[in-house]
C-alpha positions, 0 to 999 in steps of 0.5 A: 182393625187394619185391612190385611187382605180377603183371605178365604173370600174368593174359597167362601163365594164359591161356596156360596154359588154351591149352595145359594140359599138363606139356610145355609147361609145363615148356618155359615154366617160366622165365615162370611164375618170372618172372610167378607164383612169384616175385610170389607169394613177395614178395606172401606177404612183404609182405602177411604183414607187414601182416597181422600188424598186423592179427592176431599169430597170422597165418602168412605163409610163401613156401613151396609147401604153406604159403601157396603152391599148387602149379600142378599139379592132383592128378587123382587125386582125385574131381572133373571137373576132369583138367587137370594145370595150375592156372590160378588162383592161390591164396595163403592166410595161415592162423592157428595153426601149420602143423600140420594141415590149412592149409585147416581154420584160419581163415584170410586167403585170396585167388585170382586168375584171369583170370576175377577177384579172389577175397578172402575169410577163415574156413573154406570147408568143415568137416571133421568135427572143424571141423564139430563145434567149430563147431555147439558154439559157435554152441550159446550164444545170444550167441554165435550173436547175435554171428556173425549180427550179424557176418554182417549187417554185413559184408553191409551192407558189401557182402561175401557169406557162402558158402551154406548147405550142410544141409537140416535141422538138426542135434541141437540146434537147433530152428526157434525158436531164433534164427539157427537158419539158421547151424546149417546151415552146411558153412563160415563165410567172407566174401568179395568178387568183384573185377577181377583187373586189381587184381594188377597194381599192387602197391601197389593190391593191397596197399592194396585188400586191407589194407582188405578183410581190416581189415573181415573181421576180426571173422569171421576172430576167431571163426573162429579161436576155433573152429579151436581149439576143434575142436584143444581149445585153447578153453575 
């Protein structure tokens, strides 16, 4: 299936916001498949082929709980949003295989809603193994300086680094260390927010994302090394 873009998808997501219940969704499942599921699968295949040119270890599998996310929200989890359906569509291309939590792998990521197209790389939040691996990685002055320079370059290109999450420096870091602020991160990712209407044209969407991911690749590669260390694969 050739990817033609997400036609009518934003309108359907707006309808979900007005009718956020399982009964309505099941009655309109054919529209969901036409405007979200099928084009999402086609997108994963085509975008995945492009990403392999950037990074050979990237994974692209057009299945739920792989590159695709389910429409139903797990309302049993903690959080204020208890609406059963999502009105934001996420797609992820992790590196390093599918074993373990896909959100703890350095990934090329995007989501869209009627409000925005959000494009990012890296890991948005660290579990303990990733946090430990990240802090161990940036303890070395050269690595910390390289990461700081990478983030500076991305900022100059118009990308944003996710905000720091901690207020106190962790053990092994001190205020006099260069770029010590990096030790306060709860995750490490860069992102850009775009007009969601871009998704309607397949060619424009693919070319736009490819350029962004190409720009962000240096951070993606750093975080992939960190993720490998979290698994014990790094040296």
